[in-house]
ZADRENBA-171198 format. One record per residue (C-alpha): residue number from 1; x, y, z. Coordinates in steps of 0.02 Angstrom, whole numbers, plus 50000, padded with zeros to 5 digits. Layout:
ZADRENBA-171198
> NUM|X|Y|Z .
...
end
This chain:
ZADRENBA-171198
> 1|50315|51071|48668 .
> 2|50221|50927|48746 .
> 3|50328|50813|48852 .
> 4|50298|50677|48981 .
> 5|50416|50549|49053 .
> 6|50393|50367|49099 .
> 7|50505|50214|49102 .
> 8|50658|50189|48994 .
> 9|50619|50114|48823 .
> 10|50686|49942|48785 .
> 11|50795|49887|48642 .
> 12|50728|49817|48480 .
> 13|50749|49639|48543 .
> 14|50591|49653|48647 .
> 15|50439|49670|48533 .
> 16|50301|49780|48603 .
> 17|50118|49733|48598 .
> 18|50002|49838|48492 .
> 19|49867|49927|48589 .
> 20|49683|49911|48550 .
> 21|49576|50061|48503 .
> 22|49488|50051|48671 .
> 23|49654|50057|48763 .
> 24|49711|50209|48664 .
> 25|49549|50305|48691 .
> 26|49562|50269|48878 .
> 27|49718|50379|48880 .
> 28|49627|50534|48814 .
> 29|49623|50676|48943 .
> 30|49446|50728|48893 .
> 31|49306|50698|48768 .
> 32|49365|50839|48654 .
> 33|49537|50760|48638 .
> 34|49456|50590|48606 .
> 35|49353|50658|48462 .
> 36|49498|50757|48388 .
> 37|49613|50606|48401 .
> 38|49486|50498|48311 .
> 39|49492|50616|48162 .
> 40|49681|50594|48152 .
> 41|49675|50404|48169 .
> 42|49687|50375|47981 .
> 43|49837|50376|47865 .
> 44|49785|50534|47770 .
> 45|49865|50670|47878 .
> 46|50021|50568|47920 .
> 47|50190|50547|47834 .
> 48|50361|50475|47878 .
> 49|50283|50360|48008 .
> 50|50376|50215|48086 .
> 51|50414|50111|48240 .
> 52|50567|50024|48309 .
> 53|50479|49867|48373 .
> 54|50512|49903|48558 .
> 55|50370|50025|48587 .
> 56|50432|50186|48505 .
> 57|50324|50255|48364 .
> 58|50336|50420|48270 .
> 59|50266|50519|48125 .
> 60|50237|50689|48046 .
> 61|50058|50755|48052 .
> 62|49996|50888|47932 .
> 63|49924|51039|48023 .
> 64|49867|51215|47984 .
> 65|50044|51282|47970 .
> 66|50175|51258|47835 .
> 67|50274|51132|47939 .
> 68|50200|50967|47998 .
> 69|50195|50925|48183 .
> 70|50327|50802|48243 .
> 71|50253|50670|48357 .
> 72|50350|50532|48446 .
> 73|50283|50411|48577 .
> 74|50366|50287|48693 .
> 75|50227|50164|48732 .
> 76|50333|50090|48872 .
> 77|50299|50246|48979 .
> 78|50189|50288|48899 .
> 79|50265|50458|48861 .
> 80|50236|50581|48721 .
> 81|50320|50726|48634 .
> 82|50240|50833|48500 .
> 83|50290|51000|48424 .
> 84|50110|51061|48431 .
> 85|50064|51198|48557 .
> 86|49937|51092|48651 .
> 87|49959|51072|48839 .
> 88|49857|50912|48850 .
> 89|49938|50743|48885 .
> 90|49924|50656|48766 .
> 91|49879|50782|48631 .
> 92|49764|50741|48485 .
> 93|49914|50704|48372 .
> 94|49982|50574|48493 .
> 95|49810|50495|48509 .
> 96|49790|50495|48320 .
> 97|49959|50411|48293 .
> 98|49918|50276|48422 .
> 99|49746|50249|48344 .
> 100|49826|50231|48173 .
> 101|49947|50102|48243 .
> 102|49805|50009|48331 .
> 103|49694|49998|48177 .
> 104|49830|49970|48045 .
> 105|49998|49903|48103 .
> 106|50069|49912|47927 .
> 107|50047|50102|47929 .
> 108|50199|50115|48045 .
> 109|50336|50010|47963 .
> 110|50487|49953|48063 .
> 111|50631|50076|48045 .
> 112|50768|50168|48139 .
> 113|50700|50328|48218 .
> 114|50740|50493|48132 .
> 115|50860|50610|48220 .
> 116|50724|50717|48302 .
> 117|50639|50563|48375 .
> 118|50799|50472|48419 .
> 119|50866|50621|48517 .
> 120|50712|50624|48626 .
> 121|50714|50436|48655 .
> 122|50898|50441|48701 .
> 123|50866|50589|48816 .
> 124|50737|50485|48909 .
> 125|50866|50349|48938 .
> 126|50987|50477|49009 .
> 127|50855|50551|49124 .
> 128|50803|50378|49183 .
> 129|50983|50339|49232 .
> 130|50995|50506|49322 .
> 131|50838|50471|49422 .
> 132|50909|50303|49477 .
> 133|51068|50387|49536 .
> 134|50972|50520|49633 .
> 135|50860|50387|49711 .
> 136|51014|50299|49777 .
> 137|51066|50449|49883 .
> 138|51002|50495|50056 .
> 139|50943|50660|50131 .
> 140|51074|50797|50133 .
> 141|51039|50848|50313 .
> 142|50937|50723|50417 .
> 143|50940|50834|50571 .
> 144|50867|50982|50476 .
> 145|50733|50869|50405 .
> 146|50689|50809|50580 .
> 147|50671|50988|50644 .
> 148|50559|51034|50497 .
> 149|50449|50882|50532 .
> 150|50432|50931|50716 .
> 151|50383|51109|50672 .
> 152|50251|51048|50550 .
> 153|50182|50924|50677 .
> 154|50161|51068|50801 .
> 155|50066|51171|50673 .
> 156|49952|51024|50633 .
> 157|49921|51001|50820 .
> 158|49860|51180|50830 .
> 159|49750|51158|50677 .
> 160|49673|50997|50743 .
> 161|49633|51080|50910 .
> 162|49553|51228|50822 .
> 163|49450|51111|50714 .
> 164|49391|51016|50867 .
> 165|49327|51178|50941 .
> 166|49237|51217|50777 .
> 167|49151|51047|50779 .
> 168|49104|51068|50962 .
> 169|49025|51238|50927 .
> 170|48928|51164|50781 .
> 171|48852|51025|50885 .
> 172|48812|51140|51031 .
> 173|48723|51262|50916 .
> 174|48631|51126|50821 .
> 175|48657|51063|50644 .
> 176|48529|51187|50579 .
> 177|48656|51326|50611 .
> 178|48765|51251|50473 .
> 179|48631|51292|50344 .
> 180|48617|51470|50408 .
> 181|48804|51507|50411 .
> 182|48828|51456|50229 .
> 183|48983|51390|50142 .
> 184|49094|51540|50183 .
> 185|49126|51485|50363 .
> 186|49180|51312|50305 .
> 187|49296|51386|50175 .
> 188|49373|51497|50308 .
> 189|49400|51346|50421 .
> 190|49477|51249|50277 .
> 191|49596|51395|50244 .
> 192|49650|51386|50426 .
> 193|49690|51200|50403 .
> 194|49795|51244|50250 .
> 195|49889|51371|50357 .
> 196|49917|51230|50482 .
> 197|49995|51126|50341 .
> 198|49859|50993|50354 .
> 199|49786|50981|50177 .
> 200|49697|50819|50219 .
> 201|49596|50905|50355 .
> 202|49563|51052|50240 .
> 203|49490|50939|50106 .
> 204|49373|50854|50229 .
> 205|49314|51022|50297 .
> 206|49269|51080|50121 .
> 207|49168|50921|50098 .
> 208|49069|50965|50255 .
> 209|49022|51132|50179 .
> 210|48958|51046|50021 .
> 211|48850|50921|50117 .
> 212|48729|51058|50175 .
> 213|48676|51089|49995 .
> 214|48671|50905|49947 .
> 215|48482|50882|49960 .
> 216|48361|50794|50077 .
> 217|48440|50700|50221 .
> 218|48592|50814|50232 .
> 219|48589|50828|50424 .
> 220|48619|50640|50441 .
> 221|48761|50644|50315 .
> 222|48837|50798|50398 .
> 223|48834|50715|50569 .
> 224|48917|50558|50499 .
> 225|49058|50658|50418 .
> 226|49081|50765|50574 .
> 227|49103|50605|50675 .
> 228|49236|50540|50554 .
> 229|49326|50708|50558 .
> 230|49322|50709|50748 .
> 231|49394|50534|50750 .
> 232|49535|50589|50634 .
> 233|49573|50740|50744 .
> 234|49576|50632|50899 .
> 235|49686|50502|50815 .
> 236|49812|50636|50764 .
> 237|49820|50715|50937 .
> 238|49851|50542|51012 .
> 239|49956|50471|50871 .
> 240|50097|50416|50986 .
> 241|49981|50287|51063 .
> 242|49927|50209|50898 .
> 243|49999|50052|50818 .
> 244|50127|50096|50685 .
> 245|50021|50045|50533 .
> 246|49870|50144|50594 .
> 247|49981|50293|50638 .
> 248|50048|50292|50460 .
> 249|49868|50293|50395 .
> 250|49823|50441|50506 .
> 251|49974|50539|50444 .
> 252|49920|50507|50265 .
> 253|49740|50557|50300 .
> 254|49796|50719|50383 .
> 255|49901|50761|50232 .
> 256|50079|50712|50274 .
> 257|50173|50628|50134 .
> 258|50295|50486|50153 .
> 259|50402|50394|50024 .
> 260|50364|50222|49958 .
> 261|50473|50113|50070 .
> 262|50404|49937|50068 .
> 263|50495|49794|49983 .
> 264|50471|49801|49794 .
> 265|50351|49671|49724 .
> 266|50387|49607|49550 .
> 267|50236|49535|49463 .
> 268|50136|49527|49303 .
> 269|50029|49681|49337 .
> 270|49862|49692|49245 .
> 271|49802|49871|49218 .
> 272|49623|49866|49281 .
> 273|49567|50047|49269 .
> 274|49624|50227|49249 .
> 275|49524|50383|49286 .
> 276|49548|50567|49332 .
> 277|49461|50669|49467 .
> 278|49477|50857|49500 .
> 279|49544|50900|49673 .
> 280|49541|51088|49690 .
> 281|49661|51164|49564 .
> 282|49744|50998|49519 .
> 283|49691|50837|49435 .
> 284|49722|50670|49521 .
> 285|49743|50514|49415 .
> 286|49711|50342|49490 .
> 287|49773|50183|49405 .
> 288|49724|50014|49477 .
> 289|49838|49863|49452 .
> 290|49816|49678|49491 .
> 291|49964|49562|49518 .
> 292|49936|49395|49430 .
> 293|50056|49297|49542 .
> 294|50040|49388|49708 .
> 295|49852|49421|49699 .
> 296|49886|49598|49762 .
> 297|49795|49755|49706 .
> 298|49896|49916|49694 .
> 299|49848|50097|49666 .
> 300|49960|50216|49568 .
> 301|49920|50397|49609 .
> 302|49986|50546|49511 .
> 303|49939|50729|49495 .
> 304|49933|50862|49360 .
> 305|49936|51051|49381 .
> 306|49789|51159|49331 .
> 307|49749|51136|49147 .
> 308|49869|50988|49126 .
> 309|49837|50802|49141 .
> 310|49950|50695|49250 .
> 311|50101|50626|49159 .
> 312|50080|50444|49211 .
> 313|49963|50344|49099 .
> 314|49942|50158|49069 .
> 315|49827|50074|48943 .
> 316|49686|49977|49023 .
> 317|49689|49792|48983 .
> 318|49876|49765|48961 .
> 319|49996|49676|49079 .
> 320|50163|49745|49138 .
> 321|50309|49642|49201 .
> 322|50365|49769|49330 .
> 323|50406|49808|49511 .
> 324|50294|49913|49623 .
> 325|50344|49979|49793 .
> 326|50203|50001|49922 .
> 327|50180|50155|50031 .
> 328|50162|50134|50220 .
> 329|49993|50133|50304 .
> 330|49867|50014|50377 .
> 331|49761|49943|50237 .
> 332|49837|50063|50110 .
> 333|49853|50003|49931 .
> 334|49949|50149|49857 .
> 335|50113|50101|49773 .
> 336|50245|50173|49660 .
> 337|50284|50098|49491 .
> 338|50467|50048|49478 .
> 339|50570|49961|49346 .
> 340|50482|49880|49199 .
> 341|50563|49720|49133 .
> 342|50477|49711|48965 .
> 343|50348|49794|48854 .
> 344|50162|49784|48895 .
> 345|50078|49628|48828 .
> 346|49895|49578|48806 .
> 347|49817|49536|48973 .
> 348|49724|49375|48937 .
> 349|49596|49320|49067 .
> 350|49518|49443|49191 .
> 351|49567|49435|49376 .
> 352|49476|49308|49484 .
> 353|49318|49383|49556 .
> 354|49213|49361|49712 .
> 355|49028|49356|49747 .
> 356|48933|49510|49804 .
> 357|48929|49454|49985 .
> 358|49117|49428|49988 .
> 359|49145|49601|49912 .
> 360|49044|49683|50052 .
> 361|49141|49584|50182 .
> 362|49307|49638|50106 .
> 363|49256|49821|50118 .
> 364|49206|49793|50299 .
> 365|49376|49718|50342 .
> 366|49464|49862|50256 .
> 367|49365|49987|50361 .
> 368|49435|49903|50516 .
> 369|49609|49953|50459 .
> 370|49563|50125|50391 .
> 371|49399|50198|50461 .
> 372|49409|50346|50339 .
> 373|49408|50235|50185 .
> 374|49281|50287|50054 .
> 375|49287|50127|49951 .
> 376|49383|49967|49920 .
> 377|49433|49889|49753 .
> 378|49347|49724|49714 .
> 379|49315|49616|49562 .
> 380|49140|49543|49553 .
> 381|49114|49382|49458 .
> 382|48956|49327|49368 .
> 383|48851|49481|49401 .
> 384|48712|49552|49294 .
> 385|48664|49737|49286 .
> 386|48478|49753|49321 .
> 387|48367|49905|49352 .
> 388|48306|49941|49528 .
> 389|48186|50063|49608 .
> 390|48326|50191|49636 .
> 391|48431|50161|49480 .
> 392|48534|50007|49440 .
> 393|48615|49865|49535 .
> 394|48735|49721|49502 .
> 395|48652|49559|49551 .
> 396|48732|49388|49574 .
> 397|48689|49276|49428 .
> 398|48671|49133|49552 .
> 399|48607|49197|49718 .
> 400|48498|49330|49797 .
> 401|48627|49467|49834 .
> 402|48651|49630|49741 .
> 403|48753|49790|49754 .
> 404|48677|49959|49705 .
> 405|48773|50053|49571 .
> 406|48842|50216|49644 .
> 407|48751|50375|49595 .
> 408|48909|50445|49516 .
> 409|48912|50300|49392 .
> 410|48729|50320|49345 .
> 411|48767|50484|49256 .
> 412|48908|50412|49149 .
> 413|48873|50345|48974 .
> 414|48979|50194|49019 .
> 415|48832|50125|49121 .
> 416|48744|50089|48957 .
> 417|48901|50011|48887 .
> 418|48899|49894|49038 .
> 419|48717|49851|49007 .
> 420|48747|49821|48821 .
> 421|48901|49716|48857 .
> 422|48798|49606|48972 .
> 423|48646|49584|48859 .
> 424|48563|49503|49008 .
> 425|48708|49384|49038 .
> 426|48839|49378|49177 .
> 427|48996|49485|49177 .
> 428|49157|49504|49273 .
> 429|49164|49683|49336 .
> 430|49303|49776|49426 .
> 431|49262|49931|49528 .
> 432|49261|50017|49695 .
> 433|49141|49957|49830 .
> 434|49094|50085|49964 .
> 435|48955|50152|50072 .
> 436|48882|50243|49921 .
> 437|48871|50084|49819 .
> 438|48978|50003|49685 .
> 439|49065|50109|49553 .
> 440|49105|49999|49401 .
> 441|49270|50043|49315 .
> 442|49303|49897|49194 .
> 443|49213|49742|49134 .
> 444|49248|49577|49045 .
> 445|49111|49486|48949 .
> 446|49078|49306|48993 .
> 447|49060|49168|48866 .
> 448|49164|49053|48757 .
> 449|49341|49109|48720 .
> 450|49347|49228|48573 .
> 451|49159|49260|48563 .
> 452|49131|49439|48506 .
> 453|49035|49543|48633 .
> 454|48916|49685|48598 .
> 455|48984|49853|48656 .
> 456|48988|50037|48607 .
> 457|48942|50045|48420 .
> 458|49065|50188|48395 .
> 459|49211|50077|48443 .
> 460|49320|50018|48298 .
> 461|49363|49853|48381 .
> 462|49242|49743|48476 .
> 463|49314|49655|48629 .
> 464|49327|49468|48646 .
> 465|49291|49372|48803 .
> 466|49461|49408|48881 .
> 467|49476|49593|48834 .
> 468|49442|49725|48966 .
> 469|49315|49859|48924 .
> 470|49353|50024|49016 .
> 471|49199|50104|49094 .
> 472|49279|50272|49140 .
end
């Protein structure tokens, strides 16, 4: 059975907002699931559908077997359960049920959940209470935890010293030797960092091995990354002399985990973007949030085992009344989603944006706090996608500044959605600004309130001026 867990569902007194088709499709784990879910987004294969008004929806979907699949969804998580054998989160049946609800609200009449759906919803409430009770307790043996931390720090010290010797040998022998030795030597060094319990160092070493085969100009890129890795090694070996926020950042970059321990921040959190990236044998999911009142940006990070998508998923373009707790670290934006105080609601206006020059300055300031930072989240206002000699760029509608679109974004179909959405006019665009350019993740069309905007012709619902359009 397919099962994920999120927040506890609310009672019927709090009506939940219906999602748009774009928001539902943004939850799909892959293109195949998106296409399969689209086929189930009509009333034909469904029976005994319903919803309780607080975010729980359910239904029976006709399949190839004699018994229909039972599908129940808590949109407050969101979380899904289906009796189908799929290991994807959400499966095509969950996507189809949400698409049916998005396109035809009357297809899921208000009702009390059937026993099979009610048992799962109640079980989620019980598990949520159990998690709160566990979170209230402290470590069983603080002294044992301290000794384990000391032993791990000693192993990382040894790994960092070994890595420094490897970098020294590389520079003495010349960068050309990296091309001759091949990827195997880097993989061996990365394995040594894993043995030293420093997964952050291991990941960066693997990236060095890939740079050699990255095309013209690789020696310059290799030297840059070697310098950053040397700086991280040096920072770890002298971590006792660093300011506490920077020391926390170094621990995170090396691969040490720490709990979210900052004061919780309650706000109206707008879901800006959600996307998955493969990291070895696991999948990492990044969800960007913007606090309407605090003006803060927060990153929710979750992971899924091989072949399975991460459990945490939030629809792009909705707003959550919730608490988030930040993780420690200088310039770190990662946070943990806490209690939700109501169902998601339509977001309304996009976040306030900045000009291109201000976005570059913000990334520069963030690098001062975290020199190993790849990119920084920014919202650009009034920019127009225009072609350039090397691809595309986002230019200020009023001004002479522009940011190149990152190469990774040029290969995604969403680039053309961004161009079509603009139609030559200015947009508000959220994305990640880094040394490789700007990676657009979501956009809002400009224009009079409620003016339909041109977008992907396959979409069932066209966004209005205040609706976010996911670009990943």
